[in-house]
N, C-alpha and C positions, 0 to 999 in steps of 0.2 A: 816508597810510592807505588801504587798501581796504575800510574798512568803510562801510556806507550801502548803502541799497536805492534802487532805481530805481523811478520812479513815472511812466507815461505817460498821455497821452490824445490820441485820434484821431477826426478829423472825416474820413471817407472816404466814396468813393462807393458803398461797399456799403449804408450806412445813410443818407446824406446825399444832397440834391440839390445840383447845381451851385451855386446860390444860397448854399446854407448852406455849402459849403465856402469859397466866395468871402468870406462873413461872417467865417469863422473865421481867414481868412489876413490878415496884416499885411504892411506895404509889404515887409519884408525878413527873413530868417532870423537875421540879425545883431540885429535890433531886438527880436525875441522872446527870443532868449538873453541879451541884457543886461539885459532886464527880469525874466527868471526869476531870474538870478544876483544880483539886487537884493533878492529877497525872504528873509525871514527862513528860517534853516535849510538855504538852498540851497548846496550845495556844486558841483555840476556842473550843466550845462544842456545840452540840445540841442533844435533845431528842425529841422521838415522841412516844406517846402511845395512841391506840384506842383499841377498842374491838377486833380487827382484826389484830393489828401489835404492837410490841414493837423495837422501832429503837434507835440508837445511833450513832453519828457522832463526830468526832474531828479531828482539824487541828494540824498538828505537822510539823517539819522541814523535817522530812523523814517518809518514809513509815514504815519503821520498828519501829520506836516509836511509830506510830499509831495503828499498831498491838499489841504492847506491851501495851498501855493504854487501848485498847478494850479487853484484853486477859479475863478478869474476867467477861465480859458481857454475860449475860444468862448461867452462868457457870453448873446451874444444867438441862440444857436442851440438849438433844442428839444432836451429831454434824451434823446429816443430817437436823433438823430442823433450824439451824443456818447459814445464809447465809452472808459472808463477802464480801466488795465491796471495790475497789481500787479508786482512784481519780475520774477518768471520768466514771465508773459504778455508784458510790455515785451520781455525777450530774445528770445523766440521769435517775436514781432511784426516785431522789427527783422530778424531771419534772413528770415522769409516776404517782406517787403518788397524786400529786396536780391535775394532769387531770382525775383522778379515772379510769386510765388504770390497778392499783394495786389493786382496791377494790374488795371485794366480789361480790358486784353490780357494774357491769361495768357503770363507768361514775357518780358514787351517788355524789351528791353535799356536803355532811356534810363534806368530809374529807379536803376540801379546808380551811373551816373554823376552823377545828381541827389544820391543818399544821400553819395556821396564828396566832393561839392562843399560839402555841408551840414555835413559832419563837419568838414573844414578851415576853414569860416567859425565854426563853434562853438569850434574850437581857438584860431583866431586871437584871439577876444575872452575866453579863459580858461574856456571853458564845459567843457572836456574833462579828465578827471583818470583816477584810476588805477580807477574803476569803468566809466565811459562809455568809455574807450580800448578796453579790451579787447572790451567788448560790441559795439561799432560796427565794431570791426576783424575781430570774429569774425563778424559779418553780412556783411561784404563778401567776406570769405573764403568763405562759404557761398554767396553770389551768385555769386562766380566760378566755383566749383566746379559749380553747378546748370548753368551755360552751357557748361562744357568736358567735363563728364561726362555729361551728358544732352542730349536734344533739347528741351529746355524753349522754346528760343527759334528753333527752326527752323520752316520753313515760313510761313504768313500765315493771320492770322485777321481782319484788318480786310478791308472791302469794297475799299477802295483799293488796299492792295497786293496784294490778290488779283486785281485787275483787271489789275494790270502782270504778276502771274504768269501770268495766263491769255494775255496778249498774248505774254510771252516764250515761251510753249509754242507758240503758233501761228504767230510768226514771228521772226527775229532783231532784237531791239531795239539791240543795237550798233551805233551810226552812224546811227540812224534819225531822224526828226522826229516828235515826239509833241505832240500838243495836248491840253490839259488844259482844260475847260469848267467852269468853277466853282472859287473860292478858298476854299471853307469847310473844315472839318475833313478831309472825304472826299477833296477835290480836293487839299489840302494832301498828303496821306500818298501820294496817286497820283502827285503831281509830284515829290516825294521819292524815291519807288521807280523813278520812269522815270529821274531822275537817277543814281540808284545802279546802273541797270541799264545805263548809258553810253550814253544816246541824245545824238547831236550836238547837236540843236536841240530847244529845250523853248519852247511857246509856252503861255501861261496865260491865257485868257480869263475876264473876269468883269464884273460890270453896274457894278461899283466899281474902276476900273482901279487906283488906288492899292494897293488890295489885293492885285490880282494882280501889281502890280509888286514888291511886299514879297516876295512868294512867289518871284517870278522871280529877286530879288537873291540868295536863299539858293542857287541851284543852281549847281553847277561847270560845266554845259554852256552853251552860248550860248543865253541865254534872253531872251524880252521879254514884255511884257505887252499885252494889247490889250482892246478894249471887247467886249461880247456881241454887239454888231451887226457886228463884224467876224470873228465866228465862220465864216460859210460860205466867206468867202475864204480864211481861215487853213486850213480843211478841205481845200482843193485842193493845199495844200503837205504836208498830214501823212500819215504812214504809219499811226499809230495815232491813235486819238482816245478819251478818255474823258471823260464828262460827268456832272456830279454838282452840279446846280444845285438851289435851292429854287423854282425857277419852277413855277407852275400849268400852263403850258400850254407845249407842245414849244418847245425854242429852235431845233432843225434838222428841216425837213421832208426829203421826197423830193427837191423841187427845189434845196433847198440842198446836197444831198449828188451830185447827178446828174452833175456835173462833178468830182466829187472824186478820180476814178480808184481804184485798187486801194486801199482803205483798210480797216482792221480797227476797228470802232467798237463801243465796249463803254458802254452805259448803266446807269450807277449810281442814276439819280434814281428817285424814286417822288412823283409821278407822273412817267411818263417825260420825258426832255429830248428824244428821237429818235423822231419819228414812226413807227408801225410801217411805213408805206409804204417806208420807205428801206431796210427789209430785203429787199424785192422787187427793189432795183437790184442788176445783176449784178456790179459790182466792189465792192459794199459787204458786208463779212462782218460781221454785227451780233450782239451778244451783249447779254443783258440780267442782271439779279442773279440770278435763278434758274439762269442758266449757270456761277455761281461758287459755287453751293451745294457741289459735289463738292470744289472745291478747300479751302473753308474748314472742311467738315465733316473732311476727310482731316487738315487741320493741328490742329483741336480734339481729335481722337481721340488723335493722336500727341502732343499737348502734356499732355493728360490722363495719358497713361501716364506720360510722365516727370514731372509732377508728384508722382505716388504715389511715386517713386524720390526726389525732392527732399524731399519730408515725412520718408522715413526718414532721409536725410542730416540734416535739421535737427534731429530727435531725438537722434542720435548727438553732432551737434556741441553741442547744447544740454546734454547731458547732460557732456560734457566741459568746458564753459564753467562750468557751475554747481559740478562737483568742484573746478575751479581757484580760484574765489571761496570755497569752502568752506574748501580748503587754506590760502589766502591769509589769510583772516580769523581763523582758528584760530592761525595761525602767528604772526600779528600781536599777538594777545591772549597767546600763549605767550612771545613774545619780550619784551613788556612787562613780564610776570610775572617773568620771569629778569632782567631789566635793574633792576628795583626790588629784587628779592632779593639781587642783586650790590652795589647800592649801599649796602643796610644791612649786606650781609657786610664790605665793605671796610671801612666805618665802625666797625664792632665790632671788628673784627681790628685796626684801629689804637688804638683804646680798650685792649683786651687786650694788645697788644705794649707799650704805654706803661707800663701798670701791672705787667705782668712784670720788664721791664727795671728797673722801679724797685726790684724785689726782688732783683734780680741779674743778671748778663749772660745773654742768651739766645744759644744756638748756632744757626748755620744750620740743624742738622737739626731742632731743636726747633721753629724758625719754620716749617719745612715741614710738621711734624706737625700744627701748628694750623691752617695753611693748607688741608692736607689735609681736616683734620677738618670746617673751614668749608664746603669745596666739597661734602663727603659730605653735610653735613646739608643744605645747599640742594637738592641732587640728589634725595635721598630725600623731603623735605618736598614738593618742586614736582611729583614724578612722578604722584602721583594727581590733582592738578589737571590736569597736562598731558594726561594721558588722558581726563579729563572734557571739556576743551574740544574735544579731536579728536573726541570722542563727539557732543559739542554741534553741531559743524559738520556732521557725517555726518547729524544729525538735523534740521537746518535750526533749530536752536534758538539764534536769533541773540540774544535777550534775555541768555542766558548770557555769549555772547562778549563782548557789549555791557558787562554788569557787570563783567566781568573786566577789560576795558580801562579802565573808570572805576576800578577799584580799584586797578591795579597801573599807574598812569600813572607815570613815571619821576620826576616831581616828588614822589612819595610818599617816596622816600628821601633828600630834599634835606636842607639844613642846619637847614630848619624843624622836621623831625621832631625829638622828644626824643632825646637821644643819652645814654650810659651816665651819662656825668658829670653830667646833670641829674636822674638817679633818686635816691631817698632813700638817705641815706648807708649804711644797713645793707644796702643790696644790692650795695655795692662790696667787701664781703667776698670775697677770692679764691675760696675755696670755694663761695660762693654763686655767683659770676660764671661759672666753667666747671664742666661737668658731671665728675664724679669720674672717669670712666673717662679723659678728655682729661688729668686732672690724673696719674694713673697713668701714663699712656702717656709724658708729660714726665718724670716722675721716673726711667722706665727709660733714658732719653735719655743 
């Protein structure tokens, strides 16, 4: 069945701190989905966890059941950091997430892969059904459209990738040697960007060498990790150098870079990692955060323009998805109604044929007339409620649809229902059993 409503809850970077997101995060998404599916009234469940968000969704027959099922999610997080979402808001939010509109870096690509992986994880444990399947599939479709039809993911907005973009504008990075000083988030982004740019050698320096080694292991280029103390020596071999540590004092001064030769130096640290005197060296081409402003501003403006286009795309796709849900739910109720009516019709036809045959032989033409009459009665009686159900779906009147589904369960017409032979004897008279116009039609055969 496609009936049911989605209820969602999110703890994300827009409202929550890193610690609050971490508090809302469970060991893995599979555990969250299994737990949600075990709760009363939950038919489907989905969870998404990244470094910037922890989210959970359930499908239940009523919004109240959904609220109850998600009541314990992120219970240790303050109320202001937890955002609850109804059916339509959840659908829109999933599309925004997939398109990168909810990301810390607008339009970033990583989230769509994370969403797809979480989708398959939930499917693997039985969390995905006829409501979440089209919802998340549509979200992924929107995410792909956003990236292929707009410039939402073009350019750079993070300082780490902006530094590499600047370096690439100043000199050819393909086949060069890059040195990244600092293995924190900014250094990690810079190292990955250098690797994507095709450097032949990547050196990562960090106070904690194992952390630098972990980052170096991710690279496709020839990469190695060194200690912070070894940075001056490594600088003599580097064509381009990016620094991004949390050190309160410079890690490189003029003397450290005096023998470095022609080197492009980009300092992303605040306070600076490279002493200002280094910029006076003839072979050092030095830049700081202010130098990256034009690159990041250019990209932000470009992505904001693309984001407006993506918002319009989401509006259109959401309308299509909601219309699809409405049609499916109305059709389900209508199908259940006709199925129940068909069961009753067939049962009553069997009874009528049995009684008429007891009064004399029935011709094939007479049988066909009675069956046609029964079909006509069913069609005419159900025409009005069919229109009402379609109108209810168009007006988001799910209560009417749900009531119809409950009233017209196929079991309604099973053998437990009273048959004609179980009615009072006086109701079995042939004239009482069949309308006069039907008897007249039989008499004419």
